[in-house]
C-alpha positions in Angstrom: 6.7 8.2 12.0 6.4 9.6 8.5 3.5 8.6 6.2 4.3 6.4 3.3 2.0 6.2 0.2 1.7 3.1 -1.9 0.0 2.9 -5.2 -1.2 -0.5 -6.1 -2.0 -2.1 -9.4 -4.2 -5.2 -9.2 -4.9 -8.0 -11.6 -8.0 -7.2 -13.6 -11.2 -7.8 -11.6 -9.5 -8.2 -8.2 -9.4 -4.7 -6.8 -12.1 -5.3 -4.3 -10.5 -8.5 -3.2 -7.1 -6.8 -2.7 -8.7 -3.9 -0.8 -10.4 -6.4 1.5 -7.2 -8.3 2.1 -5.4 -5.1 2.9 -8.2 -4.0 5.3 -7.9 -7.4 7.1 -4.2 -6.9 7.6 -4.9 -3.6 9.4 -1.6 -2.0 8.2 -3.1 1.0 6.5 -4.1 4.4 7.8 -6.2 5.2 4.7 -7.1 3.2 1.6 -8.7 4.6 -1.6 -9.8 3.3 -4.9 -8.4 5.4 -7.7 -8.8 5.9 -11.4 -5.9 5.8 -13.9 -2.9 3.6 -14.0 -3.2 2.5 -10.4 -6.2 0.8 -8.7 -5.6 1.6 -5.1 -3.8 4.3 -3.0 -2.8 3.4 0.5 -1.4 5.6 3.2 0.4 3.9 6.0 2.9 4.6 8.8 5.9 2.3 9.0 7.1 1.8 12.5 10.1 3.8 13.6 13.3 1.9 12.8 11.6 -0.7 10.5 13.0 -1.2 7.0 10.4 0.1 4.6 11.2 -2.3 1.8 10.9 -5.3 4.1 7.8 -4.0 5.7 6.0 -3.6 2.4 7.3 -6.8 0.9 6.3 -8.9 3.9 3.1 -7.2 5.0 1.6 -6.1 1.6 3.1 -7.7 -1.4 2.2 -11.2 -0.3 -1.3 -10.6 -1.6 -1.2 -12.6 -4.9 -3.5 -10.4 -6.9 -1.2 -7.4 -6.6 0.7 -7.0 -9.9 2.8 -4.0 -9.1 3.3 -1.2 -6.5 4.9 2.2 -6.3 6.0 3.5 -3.0 6.4 7.2 -2.2 8.2 8.2 0.9 7.4 11.6 2.6 9.7 14.0 4.3 8.8 17.0 6.5 8.9 20.1 4.3 8.1 22.8 6.8 
């Protein structure tokens, strides 16, 4: 499995609520609060053979306080 990084923008004042909802879903490997345009940065591993778009839409983006997300796929470089 390759790691996938998802940057998450939350509705104002809901970052802690979103982080708690993500933690309860137990889909992340790491979860960080960030400064700048995005509120949270999540590292996760999508199961082999799973459709990444469906996985993120069904497991993450059902949290209503999430306004937007940006997914970055990784590939082995070396």
